N, C-alpha and C positions, 0 to 999 in steps of 0.2 A: 444216176449214181455218179459221183465225182471220181474221175480216174486220177490217181496220184502220179506225178511225174517221176520217172526213174531218177534215183539219186545222182547217177552219172551225168544226166542231162542238166540237172540243177548245178552241179559242180562246173561243168563246161560253160554254162551260161555266166556263172560268177567269175570264172578265170579264163577269159577268152585269149588273154595276152600270151605271147610266146615267151619261153624261158629256156635257156640252154647253159648247162654247166660244162665247161671244157677243162679237161685235165691236161695240163701241159705247161710249158715255159711261157711266161707272159710276153716277152719280147718277140719270140718266134711266132706265137699265135697272133699277135697284133699285125704282123706283116701280111697275114692272110685276109685282113678286113679291108673293105673298100673305103675310099676317102669319104669323110663327112657322114658316116653312118649313124653316129650317136648324138642325141641332143644333150645327154649328160654322161660324163664320166665321173664316177664317185667312188672313192676308195680310201683305205688306210694302208699305205705301203709299209713294207718291213722297216723297222726303225734302226736296224743295225745294232741291236742290243744282245745278240747271241741267243735268240729263241731257237727252239728245235727246228723251225722251218727256214732259218736264215743262217748264214755264215758271217760271223763278225769280221769286219775289215776296217781299214783306215777310213776316216770320214771322207777324205778326198776320193778314194777309190769307190766308196759307196755312192757318193753323189754323181760321179762320172758314169757309173752304170745306170743310175736312175735317170740321168739326163737322156740317155739313149731311148729309154722307155717313154719318157715324157714327149720327146720329139714325135714318136709314133702316135701317142695319145692325141696330140694336137692335130695331127693329120686326120685321124678318124673322127674327130669332133666336128659336128655340123657348123655352118656359118652362124647359126642362131644359138649354138650350143654353149655349154659351160663345163668346166672341170672343177670339182670340189675335192681338195686334197687335205685329208685329215691326219694331222701329225701331232706327236708330243715332243719330248726332248730326248736327245741322245746324251748319255752320261758316260764319261770316260775318266776314270780315276778321280771321281768326285767332282769333275768339272762338267757344267751344263753346256750343251751345244743346242741352241734353239733351232730345230729343224725348219720351222716355217720361214725363218729369216734366210737360211741357206737356199731353200727351195724357191723363194720369191724371185731371186736373181735368175734362176734357170727358166722359170715360166716367162718372165719378162723378155729374156733373150730370144724366146721362140714366139714372141708377138702377142702373148696373152695379156689381158687387162684385169687387174685386181678390182673386184667390185666390193668385197667385204672380207675382213679378217674376223671370222666368227669365233668367239671364245665359248667353248663347251665346258661348263663347270659341272663337277660331280662331287658328292660329299665324301666318297671313300676312294683314296688314291694311294700313291706310293708314300710310305712312311719314311722319314729321314731323321738322322740324329745330328748331322753337321750342316744342315740347311733346312729351310722350311719345307714341309711336306707338299708334294705336287698334287693339285686338285683341279687341274684343267688341261685341256688340249685345244688345239686350234684347227679350224677349217679354213683354208684359203679358197675363196670362191673366185675363179677367173672366168671371164667370158672371152670368146674368140674374136668377136666383133662388138661394135656398139649397138647392133640390132639383135638383142638376145631375148630369149624367153624369160619372162619374169611375171608370174601370176600372183601378184601381191594379195589380191582379194582372197585367195585360197589359204593364206596363212596369217591373216590379220588377227589381232587380239582385241578384246573389249577395251574401249577407251575409258580412262580414269574419270574424265569429266565429259560425258557425251552431250551434256546440255550447254557446253561452252559456246559463246557467240563472239563474233567480231565486235570490237568496241569502238572502231573508227574506220574511216575510209568508205568506199562505195558499197561494201558488204556489211556495214554497221547494222547490228541487230540480227543478222543471219547466222545460222549455226556454222561453226568454223571447222567441225570435224567431219568424218566420213561415217555414214550410218552403218557401214559394215565393220567399223572398228579402226584401230590405228596400226601403223607399221610396227612390227615387233623389233625389239632391240637386237643388236649384234652380239649380245651376251646371252647364251641360251641356257635358261634356268627356269624350269617350270616349278614355281614354288607353291602355287595353288591351282585349283581347277581352271581349265579352259585358258591357260596361258595368261591369266588375268593381269598379271603385272608385266607381261611382255618379256620376262626373263625366263629362258628355257633351261631349267636345271634337270637334265636327263641322266638318271643313274647309269653308271657304267655297269657292265655285265660281270658281277661277282657271283660267289657261290650260291647266294639265296635269290638271285634274279631268275624269273621264270623262263628266260630264254637261254640260260647257261648251258653250254656244251663243253666238249673237251678242249676247245680252242683257247689258248692262254690270253689272247688279246682281241677278243670278240667285241665288236661294237653293236649297240642296240638298234633294232629295227626302227624304233621311234626317231633316232637321230637322222637316219637316211630319209625317212618319210617326209620330213619337213623340207628337205632339199628337193625331193622329187616333186612334191606338190607345187613348189614355187618355181622350179626351173625346167619343168617339162610339161608337155601337153599329153592328153590321153593318146595312147598308141605310139608315143615317142619310144625310141630305143635308148636303153640305159646300159652302161658298161661298168662292171667292177673288175679291173685287171688283177686285183689281189683279193679274190672273192672269199677266201676263208670258208666259213660255214654258211655262206649264202644270204647274209642279212640284207644286202642291197637288192638281191633278186626277190626276196620275200616282200620287201617294201614296194618294189615295182609291180609285182603281181597284185598286191592288195589294192593298188590304185590304177589298174588298167594300163600299165606300161609294159612294153616288151623289154626283156633283159638278157644279157649274156654275162656270165661270170667265168673268170679264168683262175685256176688254182692248181698248183703242182703237187700238193700233198694228197695222196689217194684217200686217206681217212677223212679229210675235210670235205673232199668231193662227195664221198658217200653220205656224210652227215648232211651236207647241203641238199643233196637230192632227196634224202628222207624228209628233211624239214619242208621242202616244197611239196612233197607228196602229202605230208601231214596237214599243211595249210589248205590244200585242195579238198582234203577229207574233213576239214573242220576240227582236227584234233590237236593242232599246234598251239602251244602255250606262248602267248605274246603279252607284253606289257601294254595296256591300253594307252593310246596316244595322249589322252587328257588326264591320266591318273595322277593325283597329287603325290608328292614325295612323302614317304612314311615319316611320321613324327612319333617318338616314344610317348606313351601315356604317363600321367603323373605317378601312377602306382607301379610303373615298370621297374623292377628291382635293379636291373643292370644299368638303368639310366640315372640312378641315384648316386650321390657321392658316398663312397665306402667310408665307414666309420674310421678305419685306420688311416685314411687320407685327410680327414677333415681338419685336424690340427695343423697340418702342413700346407693346407690349401691356400692359394692366393686370394681366395674369396672367403669372407666370413659367412655366417649363417643367413645374412640378409642378401647375399649375392653381390656385396660391394667389396671393394678393395679395403 
């Protein structure tokens, strides 16, 4: 007779990696970590837009405080490690301040090397009336040295022309691509299954997203997973210094990485700890990494042009100007 394994042992086998959620101040907590502990620091820092978990201040004061944190993050990053800094724009009286441009100078000052400026596109963003609506944020990927972890094969996408061959030179007639696929674009937009077009369009976490919690600026687990797969090895340590509700920790656990998150808001710490528990118990709702973006069906009522708008529409019935 077959003896069933206890569910606790199955869970422990699936999630052997360590994870720790620390409630506290980011800067003070970073001071307690040893040099070079983390192969990846990945986070979305406060944007200084006056959310409940941040105090709005001048852009100069905000960046000054963030630089002190960044200096510590560089210290705790391993020699083969990377920092992924995901930011949007700071808006003051209708004027845009592109935070990635401001942050670039700070990271360069502390010796980091920019490998990619990744554009994360999403279909639903901030609506605006006096400028175009925001539909993207950026991830600045910095490495600490020239000898950094980069597992390209783990994130390759299917080639558009896998049968393409060299047409001249010593390799004439030989296949020119890689059998594992091609290098994905630095514009992340998953438009169809399996990242087929190399564009990674990852939905942001809004009200109907399966991962939605009470956090107002939650980023999706899928976004972090792609960085973790490419920029760390199994058993690497991953740090999220502004952990929120623990998305980076979940992505780390799913992929056999160890993680630490720092968060000062008690309710977010509790939510993160519950999400980690749910992941280990198999009850956590996550958006699958290869799931295509939802497209409305032809008979979807709210996707059709309302009758009262049709006469004033820029498009006629044939969809032309």
